[in-house]
C-alpha positions in Angstrom: 105.1 -61.4 -21.2 104.9 -57.5 -21.5 101.2 -58.3 -23.1 100.3 -60.3 -19.8 102.0 -57.9 -17.9 99.7 -55.0 -19.4 96.2 -57.2 -19.2 97.0 -57.7 -15.4 97.4 -54.3 -14.7 94.2 -52.6 -16.5 92.4 -55.7 -14.6 94.0 -54.6 -10.8 92.6 -50.8 -11.8 89.1 -51.7 -12.7 88.8 -53.7 -9.6 90.1 -50.4 -8.0 87.4 -48.5 -9.4 84.6 -50.5 -8.3 85.7 -50.6 -4.8 86.2 -46.4 -4.4 82.6 -46.6 -5.4 81.5 -48.7 -3.4 83.1 -47.0 -0.4 83.1 -43.3 -0.7 86.0 -41.6 0.9 85.2 -39.9 4.4 84.5 -36.3 3.9 87.5 -33.8 5.0 86.9 -31.8 8.4 84.9 -28.4 8.0 83.7 -30.0 4.5 79.6 -28.8 4.1 78.2 -32.4 3.9 76.9 -34.1 0.9 73.0 -33.3 0.2 70.5 -35.8 0.3 67.8 -36.6 -1.6 64.2 -35.7 0.1 61.3 -37.5 0.5 58.4 -36.3 -2.4 55.7 -34.3 -1.0 52.3 -36.2 0.2 49.8 -36.5 -2.7 47.0 -34.6 -1.8 45.7 -30.8 -1.8 48.8 -29.8 0.2 51.5 -31.7 -2.0 49.5 -29.4 -5.1 49.6 -26.3 -3.1 53.5 -26.5 -2.3 54.2 -27.9 -6.2 52.7 -24.5 -7.3 54.9 -22.2 -4.8 51.8 -20.8 -2.7 52.1 -19.7 0.5 50.0 -21.0 3.9 46.4 -21.9 3.8 43.8 -20.3 5.2 40.7 -20.4 6.0 37.6 -19.6 4.7 36.4 -18.3 7.8 39.0 -16.4 7.9 38.4 -14.6 4.9 35.0 -13.7 5.4 36.4 -11.8 8.9 38.2 -10.0 6.4 35.4 -9.0 4.3 33.3 -5.9 5.8 30.0 -6.0 5.7 28.1 -4.2 3.0 25.0 -2.3 3.3 22.1 -3.9 1.6 21.3 -1.5 -1.7 17.9 -1.0 -0.4 18.5 0.7 3.1 19.4 4.2 3.6 19.7 6.6 6.2 18.6 10.1 6.3 17.8 13.8 7.8 15.2 16.5 7.2 14.5 19.6 8.3 10.7 20.8 8.7 8.8 24.3 8.7 4.5 24.0 9.3 1.9 26.2 9.5 0.3 25.1 13.3 -3.4 26.1 13.3 -6.1 24.8 15.8 -9.9 26.4 14.0 -13.0 27.5 15.8 -15.1 25.0 14.6 -12.5 22.0 16.7 -12.8 24.6 19.6 -16.7 25.2 19.5 -16.6 21.2 20.4 -16.0 22.1 24.0 -16.4 26.4 24.0 -19.0 28.9 23.2 -16.7 31.7 22.7 -13.0 30.9 22.2 -9.7 32.4 20.1 -8.8 30.2 17.7 -5.1 29.6 16.7 -2.5 30.0 13.8 0.9 29.9 14.4 4.2 28.4 13.3 6.4 24.8 14.2 9.5 23.3 12.7 11.4 20.4 13.7 14.1 18.0 12.7 13.6 14.6 11.3 16.2 11.4 11.4 14.8 8.3 9.5 16.1 4.5 8.4 14.8 3.8 5.1 14.5 0.3 3.8 12.9 -0.1 0.5 9.8 2.3 0.6 9.4 2.3 4.6 10.8 4.8 7.0 11.1 4.8 10.7 11.2 8.2 11.6 12.5 10.1 15.0 11.5 13.5 15.0 11.9 16.4 17.3 9.4 19.3 17.2 8.7 22.9 18.6 5.6 24.0 18.1 3.8 28.1 19.0 0.6 27.3 20.8 -0.2 30.7 22.2 -3.1 32.2 20.2 -3.9 35.8 20.2 -5.4 36.9 24.1 -9.5 37.4 24.0 -12.5 36.0 25.9 -13.3 32.5 26.4 -16.3 30.7 27.7 -17.1 27.0 28.0 -19.8 24.8 26.9 -22.3 24.5 29.7 -21.1 27.8 31.6 -23.1 31.2 32.7 -21.8 33.9 30.3 -22.9 36.3 32.8 -20.2 34.5 35.6 -18.0 32.3 33.8 -16.8 34.7 30.6 -13.1 34.9 31.2 -10.5 36.8 29.5 -7.7 34.7 28.4 -3.9 35.4 28.0 -1.1 32.9 26.5 2.4 33.4 27.9 5.2 31.4 26.2 2.4 28.3 25.4 4.5 25.9 23.5 4.8 22.1 22.9 8.2 20.5 22.9 7.8 17.4 21.3 9.8 13.9 20.5 7.9 11.2 18.2 8.2 8.1 16.3 6.4 7.8 13.0 6.0 5.0 10.8 5.8 6.2 6.5 5.3 4.2 3.8 6.1 5.8 0.4 4.6 4.8 -3.3 6.4 6.4 -5.8 4.9 7.2 -9.3 7.7 7.9 -11.0 11.8 8.4 -10.2 10.7 12.2 -9.2 7.5 12.3 -7.7 5.5 10.1 -5.0 3.5 10.3 -2.1 4.0 9.4 1.4 1.6 8.9 4.5 1.7 7.3 8.1 1.2 7.8 11.8 2.8 7.7 15.3 2.9 8.8 19.0 5.0 10.5 21.3 4.9 12.9 24.0 5.7 17.0 24.5 6.6 19.0 27.1 4.5 22.0 27.5 5.7 25.0 28.7 4.1 28.8 29.4 1.1 29.6 31.3 -2.5 30.5 30.8 -4.1 33.7 32.6 -7.5 34.1 33.7 -9.4 37.1 34.4 -13.1 37.2 35.3 -15.2 39.3 33.0 -17.8 41.7 34.8 -21.7 41.2 34.8 -22.7 42.8 31.8 -21.3 39.6 30.1 -23.9 38.2 27.8 -24.5 35.0 25.4 -24.3 37.2 22.6 -21.3 39.9 23.5 -19.2 36.9 25.2 -16.6 37.3 22.4 -16.6 40.9 22.1 -13.6 41.9 24.6 -15.3 46.0 24.2 -18.4 45.1 25.6 -17.8 41.8 27.5 -14.6 42.6 29.7 -13.0 42.7 33.8 -14.2 44.9 35.9 -12.2 48.0 36.2 -11.0 47.8 32.6 -11.7 50.7 29.9 -11.7 49.3 26.6 -9.9 51.3 23.7 -12.0 49.2 21.0 -8.4 47.3 20.1 -7.6 43.5 19.5 -6.4 43.5 23.6 -7.4 44.6 26.6 -4.9 47.1 29.2 -5.3 45.2 32.7 -5.2 48.2 35.4 -2.7 47.0 38.6 -5.1 46.0 40.9 -5.9 43.0 38.4 -2.4 41.8 38.2 -2.0 41.8 41.9 -2.7 38.5 43.4 -6.2 37.8 44.9 -9.2 36.1 44.8 -10.7 36.2 41.6 -14.4 36.5 40.6 -16.6 38.9 38.2 -16.9 41.9 40.9 -13.5 41.7 42.1 -11.3 40.6 39.2 -7.7 39.6 39.9 -5.5 37.7 37.0 -4.5 34.0 38.3 -2.4 31.1 35.8 -4.8 28.3 35.3 -4.0 25.3 37.2 -5.4 23.1 34.6 -2.1 23.8 32.1 -0.8 20.2 31.9 2.9 20.2 31.7 3.2 16.9 29.6 0.6 15.4 27.0 0.9 12.9 24.3 1.3 13.3 20.8 -1.2 12.1 18.1 0.9 12.3 14.6 -1.0 11.4 11.2 0.7 12.8 8.3 -0.2 12.4 4.4 2.1 14.3 1.6 3.8 14.2 -2.0 7.2 13.6 -2.4 9.8 15.6 -4.7 13.0 14.2 -5.8 15.9 14.9 -8.2 17.3 11.8 -9.7 20.2 14.0 -11.0 21.1 15.0 -7.4 21.8 11.8 -5.8 19.9 11.6 -2.4 18.0 15.0 -2.0 14.5 15.0 -1.3 11.2 17.5 -0.9 7.7 17.2 0.2 4.9 18.9 1.0 2.0 17.3 3.7 -0.4 17.9 5.8 -2.0 16.3 8.9 -2.7 16.2 12.9 0.3 16.7 15.6 -1.9 17.6 18.5 -2.8 20.5 16.2 -4.1 20.6 12.3 -1.0 21.5 10.3 0.1 22.4 6.9 4.1 22.6 5.8 6.9 21.5 3.8 10.1 20.0 4.6 13.9 19.2 3.0 16.0 16.4 3.5 19.0 14.2 2.5 19.6 10.4 2.1 23.1 8.9 2.4 
């Protein structure tokens, strides 16, 4: 009898355990809810990224905006300063005059350039002193006895700005050449003063200021004349009654024609440095040099 009672108790105890498992007890007040199993992430790129623990996905366009633009390896910018000897020789002036005084002076300038491979676009600002020594001038087709003038230049200069296109040919890492041309515009300050010389002037002596000179002037044998106060007083000018006057034909603005050719020097050990010797035409012939730096 005791054995049968024990077996019945064990059977009842098993049924109670099964019932508890099928119907869990309600949670006590204030207790945390039991965690629930989350759904698996969807298959694909997002699932792989989430599984790898990566952050939010950034688009290719957003990444491109964050990368700064890179300058091409063959593109550079530079600045240069130059100094030139300027000349307008007699053989050029002889195309328009019988007697003249050639120009031999100086000029300087500043350049800003953009270089792509071996091609430069150059913006330059220049000054040239354009005042030759004073002396006698006689135009072609004019009579020396009536039209020879004693000419003085006061502050005549050229202030120019131009754009040029320059090509470079390098023979090795330190030596090459350059050539090109450009156009621009120049402002011409200053004055040209003229005084008529006397009737003693001839074709033979028109260029000699000690033989061909204005009435009332006493030559001293020097390279200039000392004009009298009466000549410097404004008034009508002619060979018998000279009065100095400013030439009204002096232009205030001129176009610039620029042609240049020269050689380049570079130091491979000194990055960006370059120098050059060059010649050409910039409304006057020139020879000179420049030193520049590229960056």
